[in-house]
C-alpha positions as CSV (number, residue, x, y, z in Angstrom):
1,M,-59.7,-10.4,79.3
2,H,-58.5,-6.9,79.5
3,A,-55.7,-8.0,81.9
4,I,-54.6,-10.7,79.5
5,F,-54.6,-8.3,76.6
6,F,-52.7,-5.7,78.6
7,R,-50.0,-8.2,79.5
8,F,-49.8,-9.3,75.9
9,Y,-49.4,-5.7,74.8
10,Q,-46.8,-5.1,77.4
11,N,-44.8,-8.2,76.3
12,V,-45.0,-7.2,72.6
13,R,-44.0,-3.6,73.5
14,Q,-41.1,-4.9,75.6
15,I,-39.9,-7.1,72.7
16,Y,-40.2,-4.2,70.3
17,I,-38.2,-1.9,72.6
18,S,-35.6,-4.7,73.2
19,N,-35.4,-5.2,69.4
20,L,-34.9,-1.4,68.9
21,E,-32.2,-1.3,71.6
22,L,-30.5,-4.4,70.1
23,Q,-30.6,-2.8,66.7
24,R,-29.3,0.5,68.0
25,M,-26.5,-1.4,69.8
26,L,-25.7,-3.3,66.6
27,D,-25.7,-0.1,64.6
28,R,-23.3,1.5,67.0
29,M,-21.0,-1.5,67.0
30,G,-21.0,-1.5,63.2
31,G,-20.4,2.3,63.2
32,L,-17.6,1.9,65.7
33,Y,-15.9,-0.7,63.5
34,K,-16.3,1.5,60.5
35,I,-14.7,4.4,62.2
36,A,-11.9,2.2,63.5
37,R,-11.1,1.1,59.9
38,L,-10.8,4.7,58.8
39,S,-7.3,5.0,60.3
40,Q,-6.3,2.0,58.2
41,E,-7.7,3.4,55.0
42,L,-6.8,7.1,55.3
43,T,-3.4,8.8,55.8
44,G,-4.6,12.4,56.4
45,L,-5.8,13.6,59.8
46,Q,-8.2,16.2,58.5
47,E,-9.9,13.8,56.2
48,L,-10.2,11.3,59.0
49,L,-11.8,13.7,61.3
50,N,-14.2,15.1,58.6
51,I,-15.5,11.6,57.8
52,T,-15.7,10.7,61.5
53,V,-18.1,13.5,62.3
54,V,-20.3,12.7,59.3
55,E,-20.4,9.0,60.1
56,M,-21.1,9.6,63.8
57,S,-23.9,11.9,62.9
58,K,-25.5,9.0,61.0
59,I,-24.7,6.3,63.6
60,L,-25.8,8.3,66.7
61,K,-28.6,10.1,64.9
62,C,-27.3,13.4,66.1
63,K,-27.4,16.6,64.0
64,R,-24.5,18.5,65.6
65,I,-21.1,17.0,66.2
66,S,-17.8,18.7,66.7
67,I,-14.2,17.8,67.4
68,V,-12.2,20.5,69.1
69,I,-8.5,20.3,69.6
70,E,-6.5,22.6,72.0
71,D,-3.4,24.1,70.4
72,P,-0.5,23.1,72.7
73,K,1.3,26.4,72.4
74,S,-1.3,29.1,72.2
75,K,-4.0,27.1,74.1
76,F,-6.6,28.3,71.6
77,L,-9.4,25.9,70.8
78,I,-9.5,24.9,67.2
79,L,-12.6,23.4,65.7
80,K,-10.9,20.7,63.6
81,A,-14.1,19.2,62.2
82,A,-17.8,19.8,62.8
83,I,-21.2,19.1,61.1
84,G,-24.7,20.5,61.8
85,F,-23.7,24.2,62.0
86,G,-25.5,25.1,58.7
87,N,-22.9,23.1,56.8
88,E,-24.7,19.8,56.1
89,D,-22.9,19.5,52.7
90,R,-19.4,19.4,54.1
91,P,-17.8,19.6,57.6
92,I,-16.3,22.8,59.0
93,E,-12.6,22.4,59.5
94,N,-9.7,24.2,61.2
95,L,-11.7,27.1,62.6
96,V,-10.0,29.0,65.5
97,L,-12.7,29.7,68.1
98,D,-12.9,33.4,69.1
99,R,-14.0,32.5,72.6
100,K,-13.5,29.5,74.9
101,S,-16.3,27.2,75.7
102,P,-16.5,26.7,79.5
103,V,-17.7,23.2,79.1
104,V,-15.1,22.2,76.5
105,S,-12.3,23.9,78.4
106,K,-13.3,22.1,81.6
107,V,-13.5,18.7,79.9
108,I,-10.0,19.2,78.5
109,E,-8.6,20.5,81.8
110,T,-10.1,17.7,83.9
111,S,-10.2,14.9,81.3
112,T,-13.8,14.2,82.6
113,P,-16.9,13.7,80.4
114,V,-19.9,16.0,80.9
115,L,-23.5,15.0,80.3
116,V,-26.1,17.8,80.4
117,K,-29.6,16.4,80.1
118,N,-31.2,19.8,80.4
119,V,-29.2,23.0,80.2
120,D,-32.0,25.0,82.0
121,E,-31.5,22.7,85.0
122,H,-27.7,22.8,85.0
123,D,-26.1,25.5,87.1
124,G,-23.7,27.8,85.3
125,L,-24.7,26.9,81.8
126,K,-27.7,29.1,81.2
127,A,-25.6,32.1,80.1
128,G,-25.4,31.1,76.5
129,E,-23.9,27.7,76.5
130,S,-26.8,26.4,74.5
131,V,-27.0,29.3,72.0
132,N,-28.4,28.1,68.7
133,Y,-29.0,24.6,70.0
134,K,-32.4,23.3,69.1
135,T,-32.4,21.0,72.1
136,K,-31.2,21.6,75.7
137,S,-29.2,18.5,76.1
138,F,-25.6,17.8,75.0
139,V,-22.6,15.6,75.7
140,C,-18.9,16.6,75.8
141,V,-16.2,14.0,76.3
142,P,-12.3,14.3,76.3
143,I,-10.1,13.1,73.4
144,I,-7.1,11.6,75.2
145,I,-3.7,11.0,73.6
146,T,-0.9,9.3,75.6
147,G,-2.7,10.0,78.8
148,H,-3.5,13.7,78.3
149,A,-6.7,15.3,77.0
150,V,-5.8,17.2,73.8
151,G,-9.4,18.0,72.8
152,A,-13.0,17.2,73.1
153,L,-15.9,15.5,71.2
154,S,-19.2,17.4,71.6
155,L,-22.7,16.3,70.5
156,T,-26.1,18.0,70.6
157,D,-29.4,18.1,68.9
158,K,-30.5,14.5,68.6
159,E,-32.8,13.9,65.7
160,N,-35.6,12.7,67.9
161,Q,-35.1,15.9,70.1
162,E,-34.8,13.7,73.2
163,N,-32.3,14.3,75.9
164,F,-29.0,12.4,76.0
165,T,-28.9,9.5,78.4
166,D,-26.3,7.8,80.5
167,D,-26.2,5.0,77.9
168,D,-25.6,7.6,75.2
169,L,-22.7,9.0,77.3
170,K,-21.2,5.5,77.6
171,A,-21.4,5.0,73.9
172,I,-19.9,8.4,73.0
173,V,-17.0,7.8,75.4
174,V,-16.3,4.6,73.5
175,F,-16.4,6.5,70.2
176,A,-14.1,9.2,71.6
177,G,-11.7,6.5,72.6
178,Q,-11.7,5.2,69.1
179,I,-11.1,8.7,67.7
180,S,-8.1,9.0,70.0
181,S,-6.8,5.6,68.8
182,N,-7.2,6.7,65.2
183,I,-5.4,10.0,65.8
184,E,-2.5,8.2,67.6
185,H,-2.3,5.7,64.7
186,L,-2.1,8.5,62.1
187,F,0.4,10.4,64.2
188,S,2.5,7.2,64.3
189,I,2.3,6.9,60.5
190,E,3.1,10.6,60.0
191,T,6.1,10.2,62.4
192,Q,7.4,7.2,60.5
193,M,6.9,9.0,57.2
194,E,8.7,12.1,58.5
195,R,11.5,9.9,59.9
196,R,11.9,8.2,56.6
197,R,11.9,11.5,54.8
198,L,14.6,12.9,57.2
199,D,16.6,9.7,56.9
200,K,16.5,10.1,53.1
201,E,17.6,13.8,53.3
202,L,20.4,12.8,55.7
203,E,21.5,10.0,53.4
204,I,21.6,12.5,50.5
205,A,23.4,15.2,52.5
206,S,25.8,12.6,53.9
207,G,26.5,11.3,50.4
208,M,27.1,14.8,49.1
209,Q,29.4,15.6,51.9
210,K,31.5,12.4,51.5
211,K,31.9,13.3,47.8
212,L,33.4,16.6,48.9
213,V,36.0,15.1,51.1
214,P,39.2,13.7,49.6
215,S,39.5,10.0,50.0
216,G,42.4,7.6,50.1
217,I,46.1,8.3,49.8
218,K,47.5,11.1,47.6
219,N,51.1,10.9,46.5
220,I,52.3,14.3,45.3
221,A,56.0,14.7,44.5
222,R,57.8,13.4,47.6
223,Y,54.9,13.7,49.9
224,E,52.4,11.1,51.0
225,I,49.1,12.5,52.1
226,F,46.3,10.7,53.9
227,G,43.1,11.9,55.6
228,S,40.4,10.3,57.6
229,Y,37.1,11.6,59.0
230,I,34.6,9.7,61.1
231,P,31.3,11.6,61.7
232,A,29.6,11.2,65.0
233,K,26.3,11.6,63.1
234,E,25.1,11.1,59.5
235,V,26.4,14.6,58.6
236,S,29.7,15.9,59.9
237,G,30.7,19.4,61.0
238,D,34.4,18.5,60.3
239,Y,36.1,19.0,57.0
240,Y,39.5,18.4,55.6
241,D,40.9,19.2,52.1
242,C,44.0,18.9,50.0
243,I,43.9,21.2,46.9
244,E,46.6,21.6,44.3
245,L,46.9,25.3,43.8
246,D,49.5,25.0,41.1
247,E,52.5,22.9,40.2
248,K,54.4,24.0,43.3
249,H,51.9,24.7,46.0
250,L,49.4,22.5,47.9
251,L,46.7,23.9,50.1
252,L,46.1,21.7,53.2
253,L,43.4,22.4,55.8
254,V,41.2,21.0,58.5
255,G,38.1,22.7,59.9
256,D,35.7,22.1,62.7
257,V,32.3,23.7,63.0
258,S,30.8,24.1,66.5
259,G,27.9,21.7,67.0
260,K,27.2,18.4,65.2
261,G,24.7,17.0,62.7
262,V,22.9,18.7,59.8
263,P,23.3,22.4,60.9
264,A,27.0,22.0,61.4
265,G,27.3,20.1,58.1
266,L,25.5,22.8,56.2
267,F,27.7,25.5,57.7
268,M,30.8,23.5,56.8
269,M,29.6,23.0,53.2
270,T,29.0,26.8,53.0
271,A,32.5,27.5,54.2
272,R,34.0,24.9,51.8
273,T,32.1,26.4,48.8
274,F,33.3,29.9,49.5
275,L,36.8,28.8,50.1
276,H,37.0,26.9,46.8
277,T,35.8,30.1,45.1
278,I,38.1,32.5,46.8
279,I,41.4,30.5,46.3
280,K,40.9,30.9,42.5
281,Y,41.6,34.7,42.9
282,E,43.6,35.0,46.1
283,R,46.7,33.2,47.4
284,D,47.6,35.2,50.5
285,L,46.7,33.1,53.5
286,S,45.9,36.0,55.8
287,R,43.6,37.6,53.3
288,I,41.9,34.2,52.4
289,M,41.1,33.7,56.1
290,G,40.0,37.3,56.5
291,F,37.6,36.9,53.5
292,L,36.3,33.6,54.8
293,N,35.8,35.0,58.3
294,N,33.8,38.0,57.0
295,Y,31.7,35.9,54.7
296,L,30.7,33.5,57.5
297,T,30.1,36.3,60.0
298,D,27.8,38.2,57.6
299,N,25.9,35.2,56.1
300,S,25.4,32.8,59.0
301,E,21.9,32.9,60.6
302,S,23.0,30.8,63.5
303,T,25.5,31.1,66.4
304,A,27.8,28.5,64.7
305,Y,31.5,29.3,64.2
306,L,34.4,27.6,62.5
307,T,37.8,26.7,63.8
308,V,40.2,26.1,60.9
309,F,43.9,25.4,60.3
310,M,44.9,26.3,56.8
311,S,48.4,25.9,55.2
312,V,50.2,26.1,51.9
313,L,53.0,23.7,51.3
314,N,55.7,24.3,48.7
315,I,56.3,20.8,47.5
316,E,59.7,21.7,46.0
317,T,61.3,23.3,49.1
318,G,59.1,21.9,52.0
319,A,58.3,25.5,53.2
320,L,55.0,25.6,54.9
321,E,53.0,28.8,55.5
322,Y,50.1,28.4,57.8
323,V,47.4,30.3,59.6
324,N,45.3,29.1,62.5
325,G,41.7,30.4,63.1
326,G,41.2,29.2,66.7
327,H,42.0,25.6,65.8
328,L,44.0,23.1,67.8
329,S,47.7,23.4,67.0
330,P,48.9,20.7,64.6
331,Y,52.1,18.7,65.3
332,I,55.1,18.0,63.1
333,L,56.9,14.8,64.1
334,K,60.5,15.5,63.2
335,K,62.8,12.9,62.0
336,N,64.6,13.0,65.3
337,K,61.3,12.1,67.2
338,T,60.8,15.6,68.6
339,L,57.5,17.4,68.2
340,E,57.0,20.9,66.7
341,S,53.7,22.6,67.6
342,L,52.4,25.0,64.9
343,E,50.9,27.8,67.1
344,T,49.5,31.1,66.0
345,K,47.1,33.0,68.3
346,N,44.1,34.0,66.0
347,L,40.4,34.2,66.6
348,I,37.9,31.6,65.3
349,C,36.0,32.3,62.0
350,G,32.5,33.5,61.8
351,M,32.1,35.5,65.0
352,F,33.6,38.9,64.4
353,N,34.2,41.0,61.2
354,D,37.6,42.3,60.0
355,V,39.9,40.0,62.0
356,V,43.5,40.1,61.0
357,Y,45.1,36.7,60.8
358,D,48.8,36.2,61.5
359,V,50.7,33.8,59.3
360,G,53.4,31.4,60.6
361,V,56.2,29.7,58.6
362,T,58.0,26.4,59.1
363,T,59.6,23.7,57.0
364,I,58.7,20.0,56.5
365,E,62.0,18.2,56.1
366,P,62.4,14.8,54.5
367,G,61.4,12.2,57.2
368,D,59.0,14.6,58.9
369,A,55.3,14.0,59.3
370,L,52.6,16.7,59.8
371,F,49.4,15.9,61.7
372,I,46.4,18.2,61.6
373,F,43.4,17.1,63.6
374,T,40.1,18.1,65.3
375,D,39.2,18.0,68.9
376,G,37.1,14.9,68.3
377,I,40.4,13.1,68.9
378,T,41.7,14.9,72.0
379,E,38.2,15.2,73.6
380,A,37.2,11.6,72.8
381,Q,35.5,10.3,76.0
382,A,35.6,7.0,77.7
383,A,32.6,5.6,79.6
384,D,33.7,7.4,82.8
385,E,33.8,10.7,80.8
386,S,37.6,11.0,81.0
387,M,39.1,12.4,77.9
388,Y,41.8,11.0,75.6
389,G,43.7,14.3,75.9
390,D,46.5,16.1,74.1
391,E,49.3,14.3,76.1
392,S,48.0,10.9,74.9
393,L,48.0,12.1,71.3
394,K,51.6,13.5,71.6
395,T,52.7,10.2,73.1
396,V,51.3,8.1,70.3
397,I,52.6,10.4,67.6
398,K,56.1,10.2,69.1
399,S,55.9,6.4,69.1
400,L,55.1,6.2,65.4
401,D,57.5,4.2,63.2
402,A,59.2,6.2,60.4
403,T,58.8,3.2,58.1
404,Q,55.0,3.3,58.4
405,S,53.0,4.9,55.6
406,A,50.9,8.0,56.3
407,S,47.8,5.8,56.3
408,E,49.4,3.4,58.7
409,Q,50.4,6.2,61.1
410,V,46.9,7.6,61.0
411,G,45.5,4.2,61.7
412,R,47.8,3.8,64.7
413,I,46.6,7.1,66.1
414,L,42.9,6.2,65.6
415,K,43.4,2.8,67.2
416,S,44.9,4.4,70.2
417,V,41.8,6.6,70.6
418,K,39.5,3.6,70.1
419,D,41.4,1.6,72.7
420,F,41.0,4.4,75.1
421,V,37.2,5.0,74.7
422,K,36.5,1.3,74.3
423,D,32.7,0.8,73.8
424,A,31.7,4.4,74.8
425,P,29.6,6.1,72.1
426,Q,31.4,8.6,69.8
427,S,30.7,12.0,71.1
428,D,32.2,14.2,68.3
429,D,33.3,14.1,64.7
430,I,36.9,12.8,64.4
431,T,39.1,14.1,61.6
432,I,42.9,13.9,61.0
433,L,45.0,14.8,58.0
434,S,48.6,13.5,57.7
435,V,51.4,14.7,55.4
436,K,54.5,12.6,55.4
437,A,57.7,13.9,53.6
438,L,59.4,10.9,52.1
439,E,63.2,10.6,52.3
């Protein structure tokens, strides 16, 4: 009789234990699903981690849970979210730890989980690793992002005060994997949002820059003027302008900032703004270049510099005064098909203060055409990294038909460059300004 009752008791007890284990497994699966959904419902990493430690405390019936992330630069351990440290009302967050935990550091370094069933029986952990812990068992598992451990999930002080088991460790490793997935998902969202934000800023900056550059053909007196610029990126470091100073004089310039993209574009817009201000009060080309150079040298926080060719055309006489700040020498295609190179040996702008800029003088005769360009043309690269070169440019300029308009002549030059590079990606901003003196 006793034996029958004992077996019955054992069976009932086993069913009860199995039911408890089944319920615990179901609770954990439900909790895992809930935590997995957090990354779909939340957009902030801190809020995600805070809710995660609170939910895990309920699911795993564990009083102390912490998520530690290692700062990639300083290597400091940062307590991103924690509960059970006298803060039951709300999680601790973003606390830089004043000392490294040997266990957490090892887990991050080796990407290997650690299960300590009893700290008193674990070599090397008696010297304070369990300080303030109410129990002597804990688990620490790595949080792995794109194959590298970036932090650790730690748990201690189970509500029933029992030690953590191997089954507990397996479950916690699964939860850590879900936390990693959630973090990766949010990082992906934040990256996409940042990309969209930057794209919007680039779109605005590009739009502003395009509005600052003259477009189309200008016909002033007996001169036909056409400019083209093709940025290698959304924002260009090249700039050209055509400004009517008064009834007789026209300012023509092309500039090129070192580098590409937004920094170069901002530097160029700074130079343009200053230039448009200074020409209201100063007409001497050497002094204008000197003021521009000093301004850029004193106010630039980067190592960027500007090469610029600036000239003033007298539209009545054809006289052209010019100054070259380290820029490529423009060419005048004379009516007789010879080329005149406008050379002056001056330093670039924005590197040294108090540079004196020499001024050159020439004349654009009826039938002549002036071409000012940036090195995006001469240094355009084909797939084999060979460059278009200055000789190719001179050859195509000499071949231009005098009956072609300024825009047609620029189009012919750009087509020659495109035919040379073929499908190779554009490596630099391309800008060219043409002034044709009509007969």
